[in-house]
Structures are given as structure tokens and as C-alpha cells.
N, C-alpha and C positions, 0 to 999 in steps of 0.2 A: 503493501500497501502506500502510496506517496503522501504521505506527512504535509509538506503545503503545495502540494498541488492546488489551481488555477480551472477558474469556469474556463481558461481558453487552455489551457494544459488541456481541459476533459476533452473539449471541442475539437483539436487538434488529433487526440488519437480517435477521438469519434470519425472525422474525413479520412484520414488513414486507415481506416478498416471500411469507410466504405468506397472507395478507390479501386480497393482491392476487389470487389465484385461489382462495385455501381450499385448496389441496394447497405442499407443499415436497418434493423431490423431492432425495433424499439424493448420489447424484451429483455434481447441478445443484449443488447448496448449495455441496460439500465442494470443487466446482472452483471457485468465487467464492471462497467465501470467503481460500480457499491464494492467491489473487489477487490480492483488498480485504483482505486483513489477515495475509495471512503463513502457512505450513507449520504453524508453531509452534501452531494452533486444530485440522490436520488429520490425519491418517495412513493410511497403509496396512492393512487389515485384511487376518486372516490368507488370504479369498478374492481380493487384488488389488485390492480397491475401494479408491475413498478416503474415508474417513470422519472423524464431527467429535471431537473431542478431552473426553473427559469433562466438564473444565471447563466445556464449549460445551453439551453436551446438558442437563448441572444447570439453568446460569443460561435454558438455552432452557424448559424442563419451569415452572420456576419462573416465569415473565411469560405464558406462553401457555394454562396452568390444564387445566379439565380437558374444556375441548373441543375438545382438538386431541389425533389422538390417534395411535401409529405405524403404518403396517401396515408388518408385520416380511414377509411375503411380497412387496413392493412395493416395498421398501425407501423408502417416501416417509409425507410427515404429511399427514393428511387432518381435514378436520370426523369431530367425532364422530355416528355416524350413530344411527336407531334399534332397532338390531338386536347392536349392538356388545354385546362380554362387558365385565364391569366390570374396570378399571384404562385405562389408559397404553398397554401392546404388544398388538393384533389380531395376526390369527392372516395 
């Protein structure tokens, strides 16, 4: 675990993981982040799922740019596709 980690460090790790497969599942990322960086970067959401803290998401948005979108229904980040609606969040 990295006790001195920042949201930017976590976001950089997320981007690296995303770039390996061009997808990053929230469940997988949140579990790995908790193990690697600590529980302060994750929380349990209303549905009982492990989710990422707002500062981590903000940092990830900033470094991943407009070519990465969030698929709400599948709960993962993926590359933008031609038919996607404008914005980061996709159905």
C-alpha cells in the first residue's frame, strides 16, 4: 500500500491499466485501488458496490481526456465510439 499516494497517483495508475486493454471496470479498479493505495480512495455506494472517490474521478477525467467515456450500464470506462452521445457519460 502507498501511504503517501494522492488522487493523481491513483488516476495515473487507472490510466495505465485502462491503456493495457482500452477498458477499465470499476469493480476491478476499486478493489485494486483499495489494496494498492488504501481505502481512502474508495467507498461503498448505495448499491453496495465499491466505488471511487470524487477526487480520484476528477483526476482521472483530467488526464484521460475526451477519448475515454464512462458506460453507466456496464460500469466501466472504455474508448469513445462513433455512435456515442456527447459528453463523458454513456448509457
